[in-house]
LUMKOL-343077 format. One record per atom (N, C-alpha, C): atom name; x, y, z; residue in one letter; residue number from 0. Coordinates in steps of 0.1 Angstrom, whole numbers. Example, Ala and Ser with C-alpha at 12.3 -4.5 7.8 and 13.67 -1.06 7.14 Angstrom:
2
ATOM  a  east north    up r   k
ATOM  N   132   -57    78 A   0
ATOM CA   123   -45    78 A   0
ATOM  C   132   -33    78 A   0
ATOM  N   128   -22    71 S   1
ATOM CA   137   -11    71 S   1
ATOM  C   129     0    79 S   1
//
This chain:
138
ATOM  a  east north    up r   k
ATOM  N   107   162  -263 M   0
ATOM CA   105   148  -258 M   0
ATOM  C   108   148  -244 M   0
ATOM  N    99   142  -236 K   1
ATOM CA   101   141  -221 K   1
ATOM  C   111   130  -218 K   1
ATOM  N   118   131  -207 S   2
ATOM CA   128   121  -204 S   2
ATOM  C   120   109  -198 S   2
ATOM  N   127    98  -197 Q   3
ATOM CA   121    85  -191 Q   3
ATOM  C   116    87  -177 Q   3
ATOM  N   123    95  -169 K   4
ATOM CA   119    97  -155 K   4
ATOM  C   106   105  -154 K   4
ATOM  N   105   115  -163 E   5
ATOM CA    93   124  -163 E   5
ATOM  C    81   116  -167 E   5
ATOM  N    83   107  -176 L   6
ATOM CA    71    99  -181 L   6
ATOM  C    66    89  -170 L   6
ATOM  N    75    85  -161 V   7
ATOM CA    71    76  -151 V   7
ATOM  C    62    83  -141 V   7
ATOM  N    65    95  -137 F   8
ATOM CA    58   102  -127 F   8
ATOM  C    46   110  -133 F   8
ATOM  N    38   103  -141 Q   9
ATOM CA    26   109  -147 Q   9
ATOM  C    14   103  -140 Q   9
ATOM  N     2   110  -141 K  10
ATOM CA   -10   106  -135 K  10
ATOM  C   -14    92  -140 K  10
ATOM  N   -11    89  -152 S  11
ATOM CA   -16    76  -157 S  11
ATOM  C    -7    64  -152 S  11
ATOM  N     4    67  -146 N  12
ATOM CA    13    57  -141 N  12
ATOM  C    13    56  -126 N  12
ATOM  N     2    60  -119 I  13
ATOM CA     1    59  -105 I  13
ATOM  C    -6    46  -101 I  13
ATOM  N    -1    39   -91 G  14
ATOM CA    -8    28   -85 G  14
ATOM  C   -14    33   -72 G  14
ATOM  N   -27    34   -71 L  15
ATOM CA   -33    39   -59 L  15
ATOM  C   -37    27   -50 L  15
ATOM  N   -33    28   -37 G  16
ATOM CA   -36    17   -28 G  16
ATOM  C   -42    24   -15 G  16
ATOM  N   -52    17    -9 K  17
ATOM CA   -58    22     3 K  17
ATOM  C   -60    11    13 K  17
ATOM  N   -58    14    26 R  18
ATOM CA   -61     4    36 R  18
ATOM  C   -63    12    49 R  18
ATOM  N   -74     9    56 K  19
ATOM CA   -79    17    67 K  19
ATOM  C   -79    32    64 K  19
ATOM  N   -71    40    71 E  20
ATOM CA   -71    54    68 E  20
ATOM  C   -59    58    59 E  20
ATOM  N   -51    48    55 A  21
ATOM CA   -39    51    47 A  21
ATOM  C   -42    51    32 A  21
ATOM  N   -35    61    26 I  22
ATOM CA   -36    62    11 I  22
ATOM  C   -22    63     6 I  22
ATOM  N   -19    54    -4 A  23
ATOM CA    -6    54   -10 A  23
ATOM  C    -7    56   -25 A  23
ATOM  N     2    65   -30 R  24
ATOM CA     4    67   -44 R  24
ATOM  C    17    62   -48 R  24
ATOM  N    17    52   -56 V  25
ATOM CA    30    44   -59 V  25
ATOM  C    34    46   -74 V  25
ATOM  N    47    48   -76 F  26
ATOM CA    53    48   -89 F  26
ATOM  C    64    37   -89 F  26
ATOM  N    65    31  -101 L  27
ATOM CA    76    21  -103 L  27
ATOM  C    86    27  -113 L  27
ATOM  N    98    28  -109 V  28
ATOM CA   109    34  -117 V  28
ATOM  C   119    23  -120 V  28
ATOM  N   123    22  -133 P  29
ATOM CA   134    12  -135 P  29
ATOM  C   146    15  -127 P  29
ATOM  N   151     5  -120 G  30
ATOM CA   162     6  -110 G  30
ATOM  C   167    -7  -105 G  30
ATOM  N   172    -6   -92 E  31
ATOM CA   178   -18   -86 E  31
ATOM  C   171   -24   -74 E  31
ATOM  N   158   -20   -72 G  32
ATOM CA   151   -25   -61 G  32
ATOM  C   150   -17   -48 G  32
ATOM  N   153    -4   -50 N  33
ATOM CA   152     5   -38 N  33
ATOM  C   138     9   -35 N  33
ATOM  N   136    13   -22 L  34
ATOM CA   123    17   -18 L  34
ATOM  C   124    31   -12 L  34
ATOM  N   116    40   -17 I  35
ATOM CA   116    54   -12 I  35
ATOM  C   101    57    -8 I  35
ATOM  N    99    61     4 I  36
ATOM CA    86    64     9 I  36
ATOM  C    86    78    15 I  36
ATOM  N    78    87    10 N  37
ATOM CA    78   101    14 N  37
ATOM  C    92   108    14 N  37
ATOM  N    99   105     3 Q  38
ATOM CA   113   110     1 Q  38
ATOM  C   123   106    12 Q  38
ATOM  N   120    95    19 L  39
ATOM CA   129    89    29 L  39
ATOM  C   132    75    24 L  39
ATOM  N   143    69    29 N  40
ATOM CA   147    55    27 N  40
ATOM  C   135    47    32 N  40
ATOM  N   130    38    24 G  41
ATOM CA   119    29    28 G  41
ATOM  C   121    21    40 G  41
ATOM  N   133    16    42 E  42
ATOM CA   136     7    54 E  42
ATOM  C   136    16    66 E  42
ATOM  N   141    28    65 K  43
ATOM CA   141    37    77 K  43
ATOM  C   127    41    80 K  43
ATOM  N   119    44    70 Y  44
ATOM CA   105    48    72 Y  44
ATOM  C    97    38    78 Y  44
ATOM  N    99    25    74 L  45
ATOM CA    91    14    80 L  45
ATOM  C    98     8    92 L  45
ATOM  N   108    15    98 Q  46
ATOM CA   115    12   110 Q  46
ATOM  C   122    -2   110 Q  46
ATOM  N   127    -5    98 Y  47
ATOM CA   135   -18    96 Y  47
ATOM  C   127   -30   100 Y  47
ATOM  N   113   -29    99 N  48
ATOM CA   105   -40   103 N  48
ATOM  C   104   -50    91 N  48
ATOM  N   108   -62    93 D  49
ATOM CA   108   -72    82 D  49
ATOM  C    94   -75    77 D  49
ATOM  N    84   -75    86 T  50
ATOM CA    70   -78    82 T  50
ATOM  C    65   -68    72 T  50
ATOM  N    68   -55    75 Y  51
ATOM CA    63   -44    66 Y  51
ATOM  C    71   -45    53 Y  51
ATOM  N    84   -47    53 L  52
ATOM CA    92   -47    41 L  52
ATOM  C    88   -59    32 L  52
ATOM  N    86   -71    38 K  53
ATOM CA    81   -82    30 K  53
ATOM  C    68   -80    24 K  53
ATOM  N    59   -73    31 A  54
ATOM CA    45   -70    26 A  54
ATOM  C    46   -61    14 A  54
ATOM  N    55   -51    15 V  55
ATOM CA    56   -41     4 V  55
ATOM  C    62   -48    -9 V  55
ATOM  N    72   -56    -7 F  56
ATOM CA    79   -62   -19 F  56
ATOM  C    72   -75   -23 F  56
ATOM  N    62   -80   -17 A  57
ATOM CA    56   -93   -20 A  57
ATOM  C    51   -94   -35 A  57
ATOM  N    44   -84   -40 P  58
ATOM CA    40   -86   -54 P  58
ATOM  C    51   -86   -64 P  58
ATOM  N    62   -79   -61 L  59
ATOM CA    73   -79   -70 L  59
ATOM  C    81   -92   -69 L  59
ATOM  N    81   -98   -57 E  60
ATOM CA    88  -111   -55 E  60
ATOM  C    81  -122   -62 E  60
ATOM  N    67  -122   -62 K  61
ATOM CA    60  -132   -69 K  61
ATOM  C    62  -132   -84 K  61
ATOM  N    65  -120   -89 L  62
ATOM CA    67  -119  -104 L  62
ATOM  C    82  -119  -107 L  62
ATOM  N    91  -120   -97 A  63
ATOM CA   105  -120   -99 A  63
ATOM  C   110  -107  -105 A  63
ATOM  N   105   -96  -100 L  64
ATOM CA   108   -83  -105 L  64
ATOM  C   115   -74   -95 L  64
ATOM  N   118   -79   -83 E  65
ATOM CA   122   -71   -72 E  65
ATOM  C   135   -63   -74 E  65
ATOM  N   144   -68   -83 K  66
ATOM CA   156   -61   -86 K  66
ATOM  C   155   -53   -99 K  66
ATOM  N   144   -52  -105 Q  67
ATOM CA   142   -44  -118 Q  67
ATOM  C   136   -31  -116 Q  67
ATOM  N   129   -28  -105 F  68
ATOM CA   122   -16  -103 F  68
ATOM  C   125   -10   -89 F  68
ATOM  N   126     4   -89 D  69
ATOM CA   126    11   -76 D  69
ATOM  C   112    15   -74 D  69
ATOM  N   108    14   -61 V  70
ATOM CA    94    18   -57 V  70
ATOM  C    95    32   -51 V  70
ATOM  N    87    41   -56 V  71
ATOM CA    87    55   -50 V  71
ATOM  C    72    57   -46 V  71
ATOM  N    70    59   -33 A  72
ATOM CA    56    60   -28 A  72
ATOM  C    54    73   -20 A  72
ATOM  N    43    79   -21 T  73
ATOM CA    39    90   -12 T  73
ATOM  C    27    84    -4 T  73
ATOM  N    28    85     9 V  74
ATOM CA    18    79    18 V  74
ATOM  C    13    89    28 V  74
ATOM  N     0    90    31 N  75
ATOM CA    -5    98    42 N  75
ATOM  C   -16    91    48 N  75
ATOM  N   -18    94    61 G  76
ATOM CA   -29    88    69 G  76
ATOM  C   -25    74    74 G  76
ATOM  N   -32    71    85 G  77
ATOM CA   -31    57    91 G  77
ATOM  C   -18    55    98 G  77
ATOM  N   -15    42   101 G  78
ATOM CA    -3    38   108 G  78
ATOM  C     6    31    98 G  78
ATOM  N    17    25   103 L  79
ATOM CA    26    18    95 L  79
ATOM  C    21     6    88 L  79
ATOM  N    12    -2    96 T  80
ATOM CA     7   -14    90 T  80
ATOM  C    -2   -11    78 T  80
ATOM  N   -11    -1    80 G  81
ATOM CA   -20     3    69 G  81
ATOM  C   -13     9    58 G  81
ATOM  N    -2    16    60 Q  82
ATOM CA     6    22    50 Q  82
ATOM  C    13    12    42 Q  82
ATOM  N    19     2    49 A  83
ATOM CA    26    -9    42 A  83
ATOM  C    16   -17    33 A  83
ATOM  N     5   -20    38 D  84
ATOM CA    -5   -27    30 D  84
ATOM  C   -11   -19    18 D  84
ATOM  N   -12    -6    20 A  85
ATOM CA   -16     3    10 A  85
ATOM  C    -6     4    -2 A  85
ATOM  N     7     4     2 I  86
ATOM CA    17     4    -8 I  86
ATOM  C    17    -9   -16 I  86
ATOM  N    15   -20    -9 Q  87
ATOM CA    15   -33   -15 Q  87
ATOM  C     3   -34   -26 Q  87
ATOM  N    -8   -28   -22 L  88
ATOM CA   -20   -28   -31 L  88
ATOM  C   -17   -19   -43 L  88
ATOM  N   -10    -8   -41 G  89
ATOM CA    -7     1   -51 G  89
ATOM  C     3    -5   -61 G  89
ATOM  N    13   -12   -56 I  90
ATOM CA    23   -19   -65 I  90
ATOM  C    16   -29   -73 I  90
ATOM  N     7   -37   -67 A  91
ATOM CA     0   -48   -74 A  91
ATOM  C    -8   -42   -85 A  91
ATOM  N   -16   -32   -82 R  92
ATOM CA   -24   -25   -93 R  92
ATOM  C   -16   -20  -104 R  92
ATOM  N    -5   -14  -101 L  93
ATOM CA     4    -8  -111 L  93
ATOM  C    10   -19  -120 L  93
ATOM  N    14   -30  -114 L  94
ATOM CA    19   -41  -122 L  94
ATOM  C     9   -47  -131 L  94
ATOM  N    -4   -48  -127 C  95
ATOM CA   -14   -53  -135 C  95
ATOM  C   -17   -43  -147 C  95
ATOM  N   -16   -30  -144 A  96
ATOM CA   -18   -20  -154 A  96
ATOM  C    -7   -21  -165 A  96
ATOM  N     5   -24  -161 M  97
ATOM CA    16   -25  -170 M  97
ATOM  C    15   -37  -179 M  97
ATOM  N    11   -48  -174 E  98
ATOM CA     9   -61  -182 E  98
ATOM  C    -2   -69  -177 E  98
ATOM  N   -12   -72  -185 K  99
ATOM CA   -24   -79  -182 K  99
ATOM  C   -21   -93  -176 K  99
ATOM  N   -11  -100  -180 E 100
ATOM CA    -8  -113  -176 E 100
ATOM  C    -5  -114  -161 E 100
ATOM  N     0  -103  -155 N 101
ATOM CA     4  -102  -141 N 101
ATOM  C    -9  -104  -132 N 101
ATOM  N   -20  -100  -137 R 102
ATOM CA   -33  -102  -129 R 102
ATOM  C   -35  -116  -125 R 102
ATOM  N   -33  -125  -135 K 103
ATOM CA   -36  -139  -132 K 103
ATOM  C   -26  -145  -122 K 103
ATOM  N   -15  -140  -121 I 104
ATOM CA    -5  -144  -111 I 104
ATOM  C    -7  -138   -97 I 104
ATOM  N   -11  -126   -97 L 105
ATOM CA   -12  -119   -84 L 105
ATOM  C   -26  -121   -77 L 105
ATOM  N   -36  -123   -85 K 106
ATOM CA   -50  -124   -79 K 106
ATOM  C   -51  -136   -69 K 106
ATOM  N   -46  -148   -72 P 107
ATOM CA   -48  -159   -62 P 107
ATOM  C   -41  -156   -48 P 107
ATOM  N   -31  -147   -48 F 108
ATOM CA   -24  -144   -36 F 108
ATOM  C   -31  -133   -28 F 108
ATOM  N   -41  -127   -34 G 109
ATOM CA   -49  -117   -26 G 109
ATOM  C   -43  -103   -27 G 109
ATOM  N   -33  -101   -36 F 110
ATOM CA   -27   -88   -37 F 110
ATOM  C   -35   -77   -43 F 110
ATOM  N   -46   -81   -50 L 111
ATOM CA   -54   -71   -57 L 111
ATOM  C   -67   -69   -49 L 111
ATOM  N   -69   -75   -38 T 112
ATOM CA   -81   -73   -30 T 112
ATOM  C   -79   -61   -20 T 112
ATOM  N   -88   -52   -21 R 113
ATOM CA   -88   -40   -12 R 113
ATOM  C   -95   -45     1 R 113
ATOM  N   -87   -44    12 D 114
ATOM CA   -92   -47    25 D 114
ATOM  C  -102   -37    30 D 114
ATOM  N  -115   -40    30 A 115
ATOM CA  -125   -30    32 A 115
ATOM  C  -128   -27    47 A 115
ATOM  N  -121   -34    56 R 116
ATOM CA  -123   -32    70 R 116
ATOM  C  -119   -18    74 R 116
ATOM  N  -128   -10    79 I 117
ATOM CA  -125     4    84 I 117
ATOM  C  -131     5    98 I 117
ATOM  N  -127    16   105 K 118
ATOM CA  -132    19   118 K 118
ATOM  C  -147    21   118 K 118
ATOM  N  -154    15   127 E 119
ATOM CA  -169    16   128 E 119
ATOM  C  -172    30   135 E 119
ATOM  N  -183    36   131 R 120
ATOM CA  -186    49   136 R 120
ATOM  C  -191    48   150 R 120
ATOM  N  -190    58   158 K 121
ATOM CA  -195    59   172 K 121
ATOM  C  -210    61   172 K 121
ATOM  N  -218    54   180 K 122
ATOM CA  -232    55   181 K 122
ATOM  C  -236    63   193 K 122
ATOM  N  -247    71   192 Y 123
ATOM CA  -251    79   203 Y 123
ATOM  C  -256    70   215 Y 123
ATOM  N  -254    74   227 G 124
ATOM CA  -257    66   239 G 124
ATOM  C  -247    56   243 G 124
ATOM  N  -236    55   234 L 125
ATOM CA  -225    45   237 L 125
ATOM  C  -212    53   239 L 125
ATOM  N  -203    47   245 R 126
ATOM CA  -190    54   247 R 126
ATOM  C  -181    53   235 R 126
ATOM  N  -181    42   228 K 127
ATOM CA  -174    40   215 K 127
ATOM  C  -184    34   205 K 127
ATOM  N  -179    27   195 A 128
ATOM CA  -188    21   185 A 128
ATOM  C  -198    11   191 A 128
ATOM  N  -193     3   201 R 129
ATOM CA  -201    -7   207 R 129
ATOM  C  -201    -8   222 R 129
ATOM  N  -191     0   228 K 130
ATOM CA  -190    -1   242 K 130
ATOM  C  -201     7   249 K 130
ATOM  N  -208     1   258 A 131
ATOM CA  -219     8   264 A 131
ATOM  C  -215    12   278 A 131
ATOM  N  -222    22   284 P 132
ATOM CA  -219    25   298 P 132
ATOM  C  -223    13   307 P 132
ATOM  N  -217    13   319 Q 133
ATOM CA  -220     2   328 Q 133
ATOM  C  -234     1   332 Q 133
ATOM  N  -240   -10   332 Y 134
ATOM CA  -254   -12   335 Y 134
ATOM  C  -256   -14   350 Y 134
ATOM  N  -265    -6   357 S 135
ATOM CA  -267    -8   371 S 135
ATOM  C  -282   -12   373 S 135
ATOM  N  -284   -23   379 K 136
ATOM CA  -298   -28   381 K 136
ATOM  C  -305   -20   392 K 136
ATOM  N  -298   -16   403 R 137
ATOM CA  -304    -8   413 R 137
ATOM  C  -297     5   415 R 137
//
């Protein structure tokens, strides 16, 4: 029989969140409300930024579960904003997978919506996606 910790870190218990270039794989472990990102303290990883920390814990706070679970996340790609939002989406998806009733609570707040805005590709003849070279009339 596998231990409780081993059962938590299985493929079926992953909350996958994406935002811009960031991809987060999130696990919820029964605990006291700690945040671990890439095997570092979550507050240190997010540079003690209140905006990022509130974004990460928002789905848990709406369900009043912030002191019941530890969040363990592995994140790669993107910047801190994208990573924090990717973790938020991963947590929300995992909470919905755990209990169907949570979906009705989290959906109106927009926690289950994947932000589809990504970087636009560069076009030929332009310097960036839309920036054109300076036009000279003569």
